C-alpha positions as CSV (number, residue, x, y, z in Angstrom):
1,M,113.0,140.9,111.8
2,T,116.5,140.1,110.7
3,Q,117.2,136.5,110.1
4,V,120.6,134.8,109.8
5,A,121.8,131.3,108.9
6,D,122.4,128.8,111.7
7,S,126.0,128.5,110.7
8,Q,128.5,129.8,113.2
9,T,131.5,130.1,110.9
10,D,133.5,133.3,110.6
11,Q,132.3,133.6,107.0
12,E,128.7,133.9,108.0
13,S,127.1,137.3,106.9
14,P,123.8,138.9,108.0
15,A,121.5,137.3,105.5
16,A,118.8,140.0,105.7
17,V,121.3,142.6,104.4
18,P,121.4,142.5,100.6
19,R,124.7,141.2,99.4
20,V,126.6,143.2,96.8
21,G,129.5,142.4,94.6
22,G,132.8,144.0,93.6
23,G,133.6,147.7,93.4
24,S,131.6,149.0,90.4
25,E,129.7,152.3,90.4
26,T,126.5,150.3,90.2
27,T,127.4,148.4,93.4
28,E,128.3,151.5,95.3
29,A,125.0,153.1,94.2
30,A,123.0,150.0,95.3
31,A,124.7,150.1,98.7
32,K,123.9,153.8,99.1
33,A,120.3,153.2,98.1
34,H,120.0,150.4,100.6
35,V,121.1,152.4,103.6
36,R,119.1,155.4,102.6
37,A,116.0,153.1,102.3
38,V,116.7,151.8,105.8
39,V,116.8,155.3,107.2
40,E,113.7,156.5,105.3
41,A,111.7,153.4,106.3
42,S,112.4,154.0,110.0
43,G,110.5,157.3,110.2
44,T,113.2,158.6,112.6
45,S,113.9,162.2,113.5
46,F,117.4,161.2,112.8
47,Y,116.6,161.6,109.1
48,W,116.0,165.3,109.4
49,A,119.1,165.9,111.4
50,M,121.2,164.2,108.8
51,R,119.6,166.3,106.1
52,L,121.6,169.2,107.5
53,L,124.9,167.7,106.3
54,P,126.7,167.9,103.0
55,Q,126.0,164.9,100.8
56,A,129.2,162.8,101.5
57,R,128.8,163.3,105.3
58,R,125.1,162.6,105.0
59,E,125.7,159.3,103.2
60,A,128.2,158.3,105.8
61,M,125.6,158.9,108.5
62,F,123.0,157.0,106.6
63,A,125.4,154.0,106.6
64,I,126.1,154.3,110.3
65,Y,122.4,154.5,111.0
66,A,121.6,151.5,108.8
67,F,124.2,149.4,110.7
68,C,122.7,150.5,114.1
69,R,119.2,149.8,112.9
70,E,120.0,146.3,111.5
71,V,121.9,145.1,114.6
72,D,119.1,146.6,116.9
73,D,116.5,144.6,114.9
74,I,118.5,141.5,115.7
75,A,118.7,142.2,119.4
76,D,115.0,143.1,119.5
77,G,113.9,140.2,117.4
78,S,111.9,137.1,118.5
79,D,114.5,134.5,117.6
80,P,116.0,132.4,120.5
81,P,118.8,134.3,122.3
82,A,121.4,131.8,121.0
83,Q,120.4,132.5,117.4
84,R,120.5,136.3,118.0
85,R,124.0,135.9,119.5
86,R,125.1,134.1,116.4
87,A,123.7,136.9,114.3
88,L,125.6,139.5,116.2
89,A,128.7,137.4,116.0
90,A,128.2,137.4,112.2
91,W,128.2,141.2,112.3
92,R,131.4,141.2,114.3
93,A,133.0,139.2,111.6
94,E,131.6,141.6,109.0
95,I,133.1,144.6,110.8
96,E,136.4,142.9,110.7
97,R,136.0,142.4,106.9
98,L,135.1,146.0,106.6
99,Y,138.3,147.1,108.3
100,D,140.2,144.7,106.1
101,G,138.8,146.5,103.1
102,T,136.6,143.5,102.0
103,P,133.1,144.3,103.1
104,G,130.6,141.6,102.0
105,V,127.1,143.2,102.5
106,A,125.4,146.3,101.4
107,T,125.6,148.2,104.7
108,T,129.3,147.7,105.1
109,K,129.9,148.5,101.4
110,A,128.2,151.8,102.1
111,L,130.4,152.3,105.3
112,L,133.7,151.7,103.5
113,P,134.0,155.2,102.0
114,A,133.0,156.8,105.3
115,L,135.6,154.7,107.1
116,R,138.3,155.9,104.8
117,A,137.2,159.6,104.7
118,Y,136.5,160.1,108.4
119,D,138.7,157.6,110.2
120,L,135.8,155.9,112.0
121,P,137.1,153.9,115.0
122,K,136.4,150.2,114.8
123,S,136.0,150.1,118.6
124,E,132.8,152.0,118.4
125,F,131.1,149.5,116.0
126,L,132.2,146.7,118.4
127,A,130.9,148.7,121.4
128,M,127.5,148.9,119.7
129,L,127.5,145.2,119.3
130,D,128.4,144.8,122.9
131,G,125.4,146.8,123.8
132,M,123.1,144.7,121.6
133,E,124.5,141.6,123.4
134,M,123.5,143.2,126.7
135,D,119.9,143.3,125.4
136,V,120.0,139.7,124.4
137,A,121.4,138.7,127.8
138,M,118.5,140.5,129.5
139,D,116.1,138.5,127.4
140,A,117.8,135.2,128.2
141,Q,117.5,135.6,132.0
142,A,115.1,133.1,133.6
143,Q,114.3,135.9,136.2
144,L,114.8,139.4,135.1
145,Q,117.5,141.3,137.1
146,P,117.4,145.1,136.6
147,L,120.7,146.7,135.7
148,D,122.5,148.5,138.4
149,L,123.4,152.2,137.7
150,E,127.0,151.4,136.6
151,A,125.8,148.7,134.1
152,L,123.1,151.1,132.8
153,L,125.6,153.8,132.1
154,L,127.8,151.2,130.4
155,Y,124.9,150.2,128.3
156,C,124.2,153.9,127.4
157,R,127.9,154.3,126.4
158,R,127.7,151.3,124.1
159,V,124.4,151.8,122.3
160,A,124.3,155.6,122.3
161,G,127.8,156.9,123.0
162,A,129.2,154.7,120.2
163,V,126.8,156.2,117.7
164,G,127.7,159.7,118.9
165,V,131.5,159.2,118.6
166,L,131.1,157.8,115.1
167,S,128.8,160.7,114.2
168,V,131.1,163.5,115.3
169,H,133.8,162.0,113.1
170,C,131.4,162.3,110.2
171,F,130.2,165.8,111.2
172,G,133.6,167.2,110.9
173,D,134.7,167.8,114.6
174,A,136.3,164.9,116.2
175,S,138.1,166.9,118.8
176,P,138.3,165.6,122.4
177,Q,135.6,168.0,123.4
178,A,133.3,166.9,120.6
179,Q,133.9,163.3,121.5
180,E,133.1,164.0,125.1
181,L,130.0,165.8,123.9
182,A,129.0,162.7,121.9
183,V,129.2,160.4,124.9
184,V,127.4,162.8,127.3
185,E,124.7,163.6,124.8
186,G,124.3,160.0,123.9
187,E,123.7,159.1,127.6
188,A,121.1,161.9,127.8
189,L,119.3,160.7,124.7
190,Q,119.3,157.1,125.8
191,L,118.0,157.8,129.3
192,T,115.2,159.8,127.6
193,N,114.5,156.9,125.4
194,I,114.3,154.6,128.4
195,L,111.8,157.0,130.1
196,R,109.7,157.3,127.0
197,D,109.6,153.6,126.1
198,L,108.7,152.0,129.4
199,A,105.7,150.2,128.0
200,E,107.4,149.0,124.9
201,D,110.3,147.6,126.9
202,A,107.9,146.0,129.3
203,E,106.2,144.2,126.4
204,R,109.7,142.6,125.8
205,R,110.1,141.9,129.5
206,R,112.9,144.4,129.7
207,L,113.6,146.9,132.4
208,Y,116.3,149.6,132.2
209,L,115.4,151.6,135.3
210,P,118.4,151.2,137.6
211,R,118.3,148.8,140.5
212,E,119.3,151.4,143.0
213,L,116.4,153.8,142.2
214,L,113.9,151.0,142.2
215,A,115.1,149.9,145.6
216,E,114.9,153.4,147.0
217,A,111.2,153.5,146.0
218,G,110.5,150.0,147.3
219,L,109.9,148.6,143.8
220,A,112.9,146.3,143.4
221,D,110.8,143.1,143.2
222,L,108.2,144.1,140.7
223,S,107.9,143.0,137.1
224,P,108.3,145.6,134.3
225,D,104.5,145.3,133.6
226,A,103.5,145.7,137.2
227,L,105.8,148.7,137.5
228,L,103.8,150.6,134.9
229,D,100.7,150.7,137.2
230,H,102.5,151.4,140.5
231,P,101.9,154.9,142.0
232,K,105.6,155.2,142.9
233,L,106.9,154.8,139.3
234,P,107.0,158.6,138.8
235,D,109.5,158.9,141.7
236,V,111.9,156.6,139.9
237,C,111.4,158.3,136.6
238,F,111.9,161.8,137.9
239,A,115.2,160.7,139.5
240,L,116.4,159.2,136.2
241,A,115.2,162.3,134.4
242,A,117.4,164.5,136.6
243,M,120.4,162.4,135.5
244,A,119.4,163.0,131.9
245,E,119.0,166.8,132.5
246,A,122.4,167.0,134.0
247,R,123.9,165.4,130.9
248,F,121.9,167.7,128.6
249,A,123.4,170.7,130.5
250,R,126.9,169.3,130.3
251,A,126.5,168.7,126.5
252,R,125.4,172.4,126.1
253,S,128.5,173.6,128.0
254,L,130.8,171.4,125.8
255,L,129.3,172.9,122.7
256,A,131.0,176.2,123.5
257,H,134.3,174.5,122.9
258,C,133.3,172.7,119.7
259,D,132.6,173.7,116.1
260,R,128.9,174.3,116.6
261,R,128.2,174.6,112.9
262,A,129.7,171.3,112.1
263,L,127.8,169.7,115.0
264,R,124.4,171.1,113.9
265,P,122.8,167.6,113.7
266,A,123.9,166.9,117.3
267,V,122.4,170.2,118.4
268,L,119.2,169.4,116.7
269,M,118.9,166.0,118.3
270,L,119.8,167.5,121.7
271,E,117.0,170.1,121.3
272,V,114.4,167.5,120.2
273,Y,115.1,165.1,123.0
274,D,115.4,167.8,125.6
275,R,111.8,168.8,124.7
276,V,110.7,165.1,124.7
277,L,112.0,164.9,128.3
278,A,110.2,168.1,129.3
279,R,106.9,166.6,128.0
280,L,107.5,163.4,129.9
281,K,108.1,165.4,133.1
282,Q,105.0,167.5,132.4
283,E,102.9,164.4,132.1
284,A,104.6,162.9,135.1
285,W,104.4,159.4,133.8
286,R,100.7,159.3,134.7
287,Q,100.0,157.3,131.5
288,P,103.3,155.4,131.0
289,R,101.7,153.1,128.4
290,R,101.2,156.1,126.1
291,R,104.2,157.0,124.1
292,V,105.1,160.7,124.1
293,S,106.4,162.5,121.0
294,L,106.8,166.0,119.7
295,P,104.2,167.4,117.2
296,R,105.5,167.4,113.7
297,A,105.2,171.2,113.5
298,Q,107.5,171.6,116.5
299,K,110.1,169.2,115.0
300,L,110.0,171.2,111.7
301,W,110.5,174.4,113.6
302,L,113.5,172.9,115.4
303,V,114.9,171.8,112.0
304,L,114.6,175.2,110.6
305,R,116.0,177.0,113.6
306,H,119.0,174.8,114.1
307,G,119.6,174.1,110.5
308,L,120.1,177.8,109.8
309,L,122.4,178.6,112.7
């Protein structure tokens, strides 16, 4: 769990991120080692997708992932909401320092070469932080109010679309079609995550199923935990799955207008998550407390198939 100091000054930095000094080769190596360690410790499928990239682009993506992981750990932490907001505000100040060319922590030190090489838009880092603040706001509610569909899609744009847009810049195709692909695929991936992580979210007293779908099924007033055992839960999940499937289909159509070879990591993530969604539908959310994942052998096959295209 990420911890930060109680100070609210603009000079506050995320204390859990190792601080690094000037601009020596040792410092750059330490920053790169830090972000790589964050990625490897996460056990994410993301690691294998990034392995498809040339070294410089791969290191840029490791730095982006480390930023996302570290701010997500703040949003999902057990500190009081006010303290988590201060921590996220500290990251906002650190992003400003990054774009001023004076990053102060290991992750932003690792991001600086990527920012210069691939013209990473600052707005996407700030959008990610906006999404993390939506999570904290949900935790702070005295009585949980589910997001409506518009707010859910805004959340997906912030926490997943932002990562996608940053990623396609690093992959080597930042065309308008590739950026649209990044947003659409990001929504599909995030909706799949929501459908896969119902139990984990319920433990945090969070609910991302949209208010309109819950109301249609007569489930608007149930707690996240009570929803897991309700026989109408699959109705809501199948409806949200259809939205994810439409976005997977749109992403595939956009690929025809993009540099597919440059976007191989995005293709791999699309194929992995599409299969996760298919497994969720096959199991029909009969055991929503059990987390669905792909067998390691199938993931390896996807890496080999899409890594060689």
